[in-house]
Each structure stands twice: as C-alpha cells, then as structure tokens.
N, C-alpha and C positions, 0 to 999 in steps of 0.2 A: 375544257380548258385550265392551263396551270396560271394562275398569277402571281405566282410569289416573288418577293423585290430578289433585284439583282446585289451582290454580293461584291462589293468592291474590297480588295484586299487592300489592308489599312497600310502597307508599305508604299502601294503607290499613292495613296491621298496624303500620307506623311510626306512622302519625298516630294509631291508636285508643293506643300503648304509653306516649306522648310527652305529657308533662303543658306546658300552658304555663309561661312562667318567670316568677316573683312580681316585682313592680315590684323587691325587695331584690337579684335575681339581674341583674335588667336595668339596675340602677342600677351594681353592680359591674362589670357589662361594659363599661358606657360608663367607668367611671373606668377599667379598665385597659386599654381602647382608648386613652383619652387617656395613659397613664403610658406605654404602648410607643411612642406618637405622640411625645413628649417626649423620650423616650430616643432614639429614633433624629436628632429636631433636635440636640442635643447631641454626638451621635456625630459627624454631617453638619456641624454649626460647627467641629469641631478638624479632618475632614478638611479642610472647604473654608480654616482657619485657614492650615493647612501648605500647602494647596494655591496659596493668595497669597502666601504670605510672601515669593514670590523675585519679585512681579511689582513691577515698576519703571516708575513712569508719566513721560515727558517731565518736564523740567525746567521748560520752559515751558506753565505751565496745567497744572501737576497735580503731585501729590508733596508734600512739607511735611508738616507737622505735622498740618494737616487730614486728608490723606490716613492717614496713622496712627492719629489718632482714631477715625475712621470705618470705617475697616476691619473692624472686630471689630463694630460694628451691622450692614455689610453680608452679611457673614460668617453672622450669626444671623436675617438675616431672609431669607435664599436658603435656610437650611438648614431654619427653619421651614416656607418655601412648600416647599421640595420635601420634605420631612416628609409635610406636611398632603394632599398631592398625588399617595401613591402610594410615594415615598421610594426605596430601593433594594430594598427587602423585609425590614429590619431588624425593623421594626415589628410586620409580622405573625408572625415567628417568635417575637419575644418575646411578645406579644399569646399566642400560641397554648400558649409555655410557662405564663403568669401563669395562665390560665386552667384548663389542667391542674392546679396547685399548689392551684388556688382549688377545683378538683373543677367546675368550670363546663363543660369540655370537651363 
C-alpha cells in the first residue's frame, strides 16, 4: 500500500489564501507606481542634462540662445519617455521599496 502524501498545487492553495485588493489598495499602488516613475524621470533628466551639457552644435544652423533655452525641455521630454517605457530599472526598485513601506508588497 502506497502512503505517499497528496500534493496540493501551490496555485490552488495560494488563490484560496489571497483576498482581492480593495479599491483603496489599487489606488495606492497606482499612485506609488506613478511616483516611482516620476522619480526615475527626474533622475534621468539630471543624467541627460549632464550628458548633453558638453554637446555643441555647429555654428551654422545651430547653437545660440535658442538651443540653450530648449535643451532642458528636450532632456525633460526624453527622460519622461525613457521612464515611461521601462527606464533603467530605477522605478521598479523604488516602487518595490515603497510598496514594502506601505505594507502592500
């Protein structure tokens, strides 16, 4: 007679133990995700600003006061797009820690 233990699928036991998140928890998670993404975008903006600070365009057809005025707008837009599309991984780490601090991990 075989008396080996019966294995229960982890997904079945986990599904029974977990309760669905409340609307408040979902809102907090969304807010935390946005804050982490904004933080990464700010970090990237500083990094891009430093990276482009030494870039000079040719005198003919480029440069001047217009370039200096709009360079910060360009770095901000680039940073937001990079962060929005996955970034460099900083937002994920920040989000994980913020969720842990809020007890939502």
